[in-house]
N, C-alpha and C positions, 0 to 999 in steps of 0.2 A: 368941358363937356365933349364927349365923343359923339360926332354926328356922321350919319350916312344918309345920303339923299337917294330918292328913287326906290327901287325894290330890293329887298333883301330876302333870300331864301335860305332856310335852315332845314335840311332834310332830317326827319325824325327828331324834331325839336324835343329835348328832354331836360327841362329845368336847367338850361345853360345859364340862366340869369342868377339863380340863387344856389350855389353849391351847398350840399347837405351839411358839411362840416362848418361852414361859415354860418349857416342858419342856426345850427345847434348852439354854436358859441354865442349867438346873439340873443338867446332866450332870456337870460338874466337882464341884459340891457333893455330889451323890448318890454319886459314886464315892468321894469322900473320906470320906463318912460310911457307906460300905458299904450304901447304900440300893439294893441290887440286887434285882430282881424274881424272876427265875427262879433255882432252886436248881441249875441246870445251865447249861453254856455253850450258847447258842442256835446254830443251824446257820448263820444268816445268810440263810436263805430264809424269806420270809413265806408264810403260807398263808391261804386264804380260807375263811370259814365263813358258812353261812346257816342260820337256824333260823326255822321258821314261828311258833313260840310258845315263850317262855322264862318260866317262873315261878320266881323265886328268893326265898329267905328270908334275912334279915339281910344285906342288900347294903351294900357299901362300895366306894369308888373313890378312888384316889390315884395320884400320879405315882411313877415309878421308872425304872430303867435295866436293860435286858437287855444282856449282853455276850457276844460271840462268843469262841471259843477263842483267836483271834488278838488279843483285846483291843479289838476294834471295838465301841463302845457304841451302843445304840439307845434313845432316850427312849420310854417307853411309859406308857399309862394302864392301871393294874391294876384290873380288876373282880373283886371277891371275893364269893362267895356261900357261906353255910354249907351250904345245900342248894339244889338246882335240879332242875326237871323241864323237859326240852326235847322239843319235838315237831318231827319232820321235820328232823333234823340232817344237814347236808352239809358235808364238809371236803375241800378239794382243795389240792394242792401240785404245782407244775410243776418238772420236772427236765430239764435239757438234757443229753442223752446223746451229744453230739458228732455223729459220723457217723450215728447212729440218729435224730437230731432230738429234738424236745421231746416228753416224755411226761408225762401228768398222772395222779397217784394220787388217786382219788376214794373217799371213805368216806362211807357213808350209814347212818343208824340211826334208830330211833324213828319209822318211817314208818307209823303206825297211829293210829286214833282211840281205840284201847283204852288208857286211862291206865296199865294194868299193863304195857304193852309199849313205853312211851316211854323215852327216855334219862333216867337218873337220875344225879345227881352229888352228892357230899358233899365239902365243903372245896374248892370249885372256884375256881381262880385263872386269869384270862385276861389275858395281857399283850398289849395291842392298841395300834394306832396309828391306826385308823380304824373308825368304827362308825356305821351308819345304822339307825334303827329307830323305831317308835312306842313310847313308854315311859310307864308310869304307876308312880309311887312313892308309898308310903304311909308317913306319919310320917317325913318326910325332914328331914335337917339338912344345910345347904349352908354350907361354909366351916369345917367342923370341922377341928381340928388332927389330922393323920394319926396322930400318936403316941398319941392317945387312943382310936383305933378298937378295938373288941372283937369277938370271935366266933371260932368254930373255924377258919374259913378264914384269918383274920389270924394266929391262933396257929400254924397250919401253916407260914405264911411265915416267922415268927420261928423256929420249930423247925428249919426247913430252912436257917437261917443268914442270912435276910434281916433288914433293919433298917428299920423304918418311919421316914420323914423327919418332922421337926417344924419349927415356926417358919415363916419366910417361904416355905420351899420345901415346906411340909407341908400345903398346901391339900387338903382331902378332903371327901367327902360320904358320908353313910350314910343308910340307910332300913330300916324294918322289913321291907319287901318291895318287890320290883321285878317288874313285868310288862312284857316286851318282845315285840313282834310285828313280823314282817317284818324280821328281823335280817339285816344284811349287814355283815361286818367282815373286816378283815385283821389278823393277829396274828403275833407272833414266838414265842409259847409258850403252852401251856395245861398246867396240872397239877391234880390232884385227889387227895384221899385215897381216894376210890372213884369209879369211872366205869363205870356199867353201860350197855352199848350193846346194847339189845334190837333184834333184827332186823338185825344188822350185815351190811352188804354192802360189799365192797372190790373196786375195779376199777382197772386200769391202762390208760389210753386214750391213743392216739397223738394228738399235737397239744396245743394250748392255746387259751385264749380262750373266747368265748361258745359255748355248746353243749357244751363239754368240761369247763370248770371249773364250780364251784358257781354263779358269776355272772360 
C-alpha cells in the first residue's frame, strides 16, 4: 500500500485516480461482480455541479459503474465522504422538451458565509466522470484496495446493494479529510444518508449553456 502522511495538494485535481481507459475496460468485470455504484437506475442524463468550497471527512474514491434502466452502463469514479460541508452549491440539468426547446433546472443552496447555513451532508456518495478543483488531502493512501475501505459512506453503499471491487480492478484512495475549492464536475448520480440544503432555491430557466447552467 502506498502511503503519504500529512498534507497532499493536487492543483486542478481531475480524475487522477481512475483513468478513463482503465475504467472503461473494467465495465464488464464490474458488472459481473455487481460492483454497481448507484442503488437506483440512473436517468441517462448527466448533471453539472459547482461548489465554492467542500470540506469532507473520511474521504475515499474508487471505480464503479452506474446503469440506466435499459441496461446501458457508465463507468464512474465514486467519491465518498462520511460527512461534508459545502459552500455555494449549484446543480443544473438540461432537459429537451421538444417543441418547447431546452430548459435547465437549476438548484442552489448554501449561499452564505454563515457556517450554520451551508449545505450539510452525511454518508455522501457522488458518482462522477469529470472533476476539476484545487484539492488538499490529509493522511492520504493512494493505491489502496477498494475492498478494504471503511466508513459510514462506504457502509451505506454496501447496505444499498453495492459491492466494492477488489484486486486489479479495485484501485482506490482514501484520506482522513479532503478540502476541495473551485469545484466543477459532471455526475450521473448523487446519494446521501442526509442532505441538508439550507437556503434552497430552485428555478427552471429556458435555454442551456453558459449563463444558464452552473458552468
